[in-house]
Structures are given as C-alpha cells and as structure tokens.
DRENKOL-406596 format. One record per residue: residue number from 1; residue in one letter; x, y, z of N, C-alpha, C in turn. Coordinates in Angstrom, 1 decimal. Each point is the difference from the previous one (the first is absolute). Example, Ala and Ser with C-alpha at 12.3 -4.5 7.8 and 13.67 -1.06 7.14 Angstrom:
BEGIN
(1, A, (13.2, -5.7, 7.8), (-0.9, 1.2, 0.0), (0.9, 1.2, 0.0))
(2, S, (-0.4, 1.1, -0.7), (0.9, 1.1, 0.0), (-0.8, 1.1, 0.8))
***
This chain:
BEGIN
(1, X, (3.2, -13.4, 3.7), (-0.3, 0.3, -1.3), (-0.2, 1.5, -0.3))
(2, X, (-0.5, 0.7, 1.0), (-0.1, 1.4, -0.2), (1.3, 0.7, -0.1))
(3, X, (1.0, -0.5, 0.7), (1.4, 0.6, -0.1), (0.5, -0.2, -1.4))
(4, X, (-0.2, -1.2, -0.6), (0.6, -0.3, -1.3), (-0.7, 0.9, -1.0))
(5, X, (-1.3, 0.3, 0.1), (-0.7, 0.9, -0.9), (0.6, 1.4, 0.1))
(6, X, (0.3, 0.4, 1.2), (0.6, 1.3, 0.2), (1.4, 0.1, -0.7))
(7, X, (0.7, -1.1, 0.0), (1.3, 0.1, -0.7), (-0.2, 0.2, -1.5))
(8, X, (-1.0, -0.6, -0.6), (-0.3, 0.3, -1.4), (-0.4, 1.4, -0.2))
(9, X, (-0.7, 0.6, 0.9), (-0.4, 1.4, -0.1), (1.2, 0.9, 0.1))
(10, X, (0.9, -0.3, 0.9), (1.2, 0.7, 0.2), (0.9, 0.0, -1.3))
(11, X, (0.0, -1.2, -0.6), (0.8, -0.1, -1.2), (-0.6, 0.9, -1.1))
(12, X, (-1.3, 0.0, -0.1), (-0.7, 0.9, -1.0), (0.3, 1.4, 0.3))
(13, X, (0.0, 0.4, 1.3), (0.3, 1.4, 0.4), (1.4, 0.4, -0.4))
(14, X, (1.0, -0.9, 0.2), (1.4, 0.2, -0.4), (0.1, 0.2, -1.5))
(15, X, (-0.7, -0.9, -0.7), (0.0, 0.1, -1.5), (-0.5, 1.4, -0.5))
(16, X, (-1.1, 0.5, 0.7), (-0.6, 1.2, -0.5), (0.6, 1.3, 0.6))
(17, X, (1.0, -0.1, 0.9), (0.6, 1.1, 0.6), (1.4, 0.3, -0.5))
(18, X, (0.3, 1.3, -0.4), (1.3, 0.3, -0.4), (1.0, -0.3, 1.0))
(19, X, (1.3, -0.3, -0.4), (1.0, -0.4, 0.9), (0.2, 1.0, 1.2))
(20, X, (0.0, 1.2, -0.3), (0.4, 1.0, 1.0), (-1.2, 0.2, 1.0))
(21, X, (-1.1, -0.6, -0.2), (-1.1, 0.2, 0.9), (-0.4, -1.3, 0.7))
(22, X, (0.7, -1.1, -0.2), (-0.4, -1.3, 0.5), (0.0, -0.1, 1.5))
(23, X, (1.0, 0.6, 0.7), (0.0, 0.0, 1.4), (-1.2, 0.7, 0.6))
(24, X, (-0.3, 1.2, -0.5), (-1.2, 0.7, 0.5), (-1.3, -0.7, -0.3))
(25, X, (-0.1, -0.6, -1.2), (-1.2, -0.7, -0.3), (-0.2, -1.2, 0.9))
(26, X, (1.1, -0.8, 0.3), (-0.2, -1.1, 0.9), (-0.3, 0.4, 1.4))
(27, X, (0.6, 1.1, 0.4), (-0.3, 0.5, 1.4), (-1.5, 0.5, 0.0))
(28, X, (-0.5, 0.6, -1.0), (-1.4, 0.4, 0.0), (-0.9, -1.2, -0.1))
(29, X, (0.4, -1.0, -0.8), (-0.8, -1.2, -0.1), (-0.1, -0.7, 1.4))
(30, X, (1.1, -0.1, 0.7), (0.0, -0.6, 1.3), (-0.9, 0.8, 1.0))
(31, X, (0.2, 1.3, 0.0), (-0.8, 0.8, 0.9), (-1.5, -0.1, -0.3))
(32, X, (-0.3, 0.0, -1.3), (-1.4, -0.1, -0.4), (-0.6, -1.4, 0.4))
(33, X, (0.8, -1.0, -0.2), (-0.4, -1.4, 0.4), (-0.3, 0.0, 1.5))
(34, X, (0.9, 0.5, 0.8), (-0.2, -0.1, 1.4), (-1.3, 0.9, 0.4))
(35, X, (-0.1, 1.1, -0.6), (-1.2, 0.9, 0.3), (-1.3, -0.7, -0.4))
(36, X, (0.0, -0.7, -1.1), (-1.2, -0.7, -0.4), (-0.3, -1.2, 0.8))
(37, X, (1.0, -0.7, 0.5), (-0.2, -1.1, 0.9), (-0.7, 0.5, 1.3))
(38, X, (0.5, 1.1, 0.5), (-0.6, 0.6, 1.2), (-1.4, 0.5, -0.3))
(39, X, (-0.3, 0.6, -1.2), (-1.3, 0.4, -0.3), (-0.9, -1.3, -0.1))
(40, X, (0.4, -1.0, -0.6), (-0.8, -1.3, -0.1), (-0.3, -0.5, 1.4))
(41, X, (1.0, 0.0, 0.9), (-0.3, -0.5, 1.3), (-1.0, 0.9, 0.8))
(42, X, (0.1, 1.2, -0.2), (-0.9, 1.0, 0.6), (-1.4, -0.2, -0.5))
(43, X, (-0.1, -0.2, -1.3), (-1.4, -0.2, -0.6), (-0.5, -1.4, 0.5))
(44, X, (0.8, -1.0, 0.1), (-0.4, -1.3, 0.5), (-0.5, 0.1, 1.4))
(45, X, (0.7, 0.8, 0.8), (-0.4, 0.2, 1.4), (-1.3, 0.8, 0.1))
(46, X, (-0.2, 1.0, -0.9), (-1.3, 0.7, 0.0), (-1.1, -0.9, -0.4))
(47, X, (0.2, -0.8, -1.0), (-1.1, -0.9, -0.5), (-0.3, -1.0, 1.2))
(48, X, (1.0, -0.5, 0.7), (-0.2, -0.9, 1.1), (-0.7, 0.6, 1.1))
(49, X, (-0.1, 1.3, 0.1), (-0.7, 0.7, 1.1), (-1.5, -0.1, -0.2))
(50, X, (-0.4, -0.2, -1.2), (-1.5, 0.0, -0.3), (-0.5, -1.4, -0.4))
(51, X, (0.8, -0.9, -0.4), (-0.5, -1.3, -0.3), (1.0, -1.0, 0.7))
(52, X, (-0.5, -1.3, 0.1), (0.9, -1.0, 0.7), (1.4, -0.1, -0.7))
(53, X, (1.0, -0.3, 0.8), (1.4, -0.1, -0.5), (0.1, -1.0, -1.2))
(54, X, (-0.6, -1.1, 0.1), (0.1, -1.0, -1.1), (-0.6, 0.5, -1.3))
(55, X, (-1.1, 0.7, 0.1), (-0.7, 0.6, -1.1), (0.9, 1.2, -0.6))
(56, X, (0.6, 0.7, 0.9), (0.9, 1.1, -0.4), (1.2, -0.5, -0.8))
(57, X, (0.5, -1.1, 0.5), (1.2, -0.6, -0.7), (-0.4, -0.5, -1.4))
(58, X, (-1.2, -0.5, -0.1), (-0.5, -0.4, -1.3), (-0.3, 1.2, -1.0))
(59, X, (-0.5, 1.0, 0.6), (-0.3, 1.2, -0.8), (1.4, 0.6, -0.5))
(60, X, (1.0, 0.0, 0.9), (1.3, 0.6, -0.5), (0.6, -0.9, -1.0))
(61, X, (-0.1, -1.4, 0.2), (0.5, -0.9, -1.0), (-0.6, 0.2, -1.4))
(62, X, (-1.3, 0.1, 0.0), (-0.7, 0.3, -1.3), (0.4, 1.3, -0.6))
(63, X, (0.1, 1.0, 0.8), (0.5, 1.3, -0.5), (1.4, -0.1, -0.6))
(64, X, (0.8, -0.7, 0.7), (1.4, -0.2, -0.5), (0.0, -0.8, -1.4))
(65, X, (-0.9, -1.0, -0.1), (-0.1, -0.7, -1.3), (-0.5, 0.9, -1.1))
(66, X, (-1.0, 0.8, 0.4), (-0.6, 0.9, -1.0), (1.1, 1.0, -0.6))
(67, X, (0.8, 0.6, 1.0), (1.0, 0.9, -0.4), (1.0, -0.7, -0.9))
(68, X, (0.4, -1.3, 0.3), (0.9, -0.7, -0.8), (-0.5, -0.3, -1.4))
(69, X, (-1.3, -0.3, -0.1), (-0.6, -0.3, -1.3), (0.0, 1.3, -0.8))
(70, X, (-0.3, 1.1, 0.6), (0.0, 1.3, -0.7), (1.4, 0.4, -0.5))
(71, X, (1.0, -0.2, 0.8), (1.4, 0.4, -0.4), (0.7, -1.0, -0.9))
(72, X, (-0.4, -1.3, 0.0), (0.8, -1.0, -0.7), (0.1, 0.3, -1.5))
(73, X, (-1.0, 0.3, -0.7), (0.2, 0.3, -1.5), (1.0, 1.0, -0.3))
(74, X, (0.0, 1.1, 0.7), (1.0, 1.1, -0.2), (1.4, -0.5, 0.3))
(75, X, (0.2, -0.7, 1.1), (1.3, -0.5, 0.4), (0.5, -1.1, -0.9))
(76, X, (-0.8, -0.7, -0.7), (0.4, -1.0, -0.9), (0.7, 0.5, -1.3))
(77, X, (-0.3, 1.3, -0.3), (0.6, 0.6, -1.2), (1.5, 0.2, 0.2))
(78, X, (0.8, -0.4, -0.9), (1.4, 0.1, 0.1), (0.5, 1.5, 0.0))
(79, X, (1.0, 0.2, 0.8), (0.6, 1.4, 0.0), (0.8, 0.2, -1.3))
(80, X, (-0.4, 0.9, -0.8), (0.6, 0.2, -1.3), (0.8, 1.3, 0.0))
(81, X, (0.8, 0.2, -1.0), (0.7, 1.2, -0.2), (-0.9, 1.2, 0.0))
(82, X, (-1.1, -0.1, -0.7), (-1.0, 1.2, 0.0), (-0.5, 0.3, 1.4))
(83, X, (-0.3, -1.1, 0.8), (-0.4, 0.2, 1.3), (1.0, 0.8, 0.8))
(84, X, (1.3, -0.4, -0.1), (1.1, 0.6, 0.7), (0.1, 1.5, -0.4))
(85, X, (-0.2, 0.3, -1.3), (0.1, 1.4, -0.5), (-1.2, 0.8, 0.6))
(86, X, (-1.2, -0.6, 0.1), (-1.1, 0.8, 0.6), (0.2, 0.2, 1.4))
(87, X, (0.6, -0.9, 0.8), (0.2, 0.2, 1.4), (1.1, 1.0, 0.2))
(88, X, (1.0, 0.0, -0.8), (1.2, 0.9, 0.1), (-0.4, 1.5, -0.3))
(89, X, (-1.1, 0.1, -0.8), (-0.3, 1.4, -0.5), (-0.7, 0.8, 1.0))
***
C-alpha cells in the first residue's frame, strides 16, 4: 500500500515540475526517499536502544500515523495551474 501511495506522490511531482526538470526532480525525489528511509531506520534503532523493541515499533508506527495525518490535508488538494506557476517561479 505504501508503494501505491508513493506512485500518487510521484504523479503529483511530475504534474508540478516543468518538463525540462522532471528527470532531476525524480532523481532528487528518489534520493530523498532513500535518505529518509535510512533516517527512519536509524531513529527506530535509537528508540529501541532505550525502550523494548515491541514498544519502539509501536512508537514508530504512531509517529508514522501522526505524520500521515498532518500531511494528508495538504496532499489532498489538487495540483492546479496556479500551483504549477508558483513552483516554477
């Protein structure tokens, strides 16, 4: 399910990116995604150093849900021409 959500975000990125910058934008997107996955794993490992592993997994799951809830309203807004113009500027 996470992969399918990522495809929707990639589609939004492509919509908001000018044609001549799409390759660079997708490369940066992929690099950032990999870096944040590594950061998340590192944070999870650090949390698990101080509390039991099961509790750490629960803490990380709750944190993930909270981030999702915070980002969802913004990501539900459709990409409009004015949004594309603001990003291109």
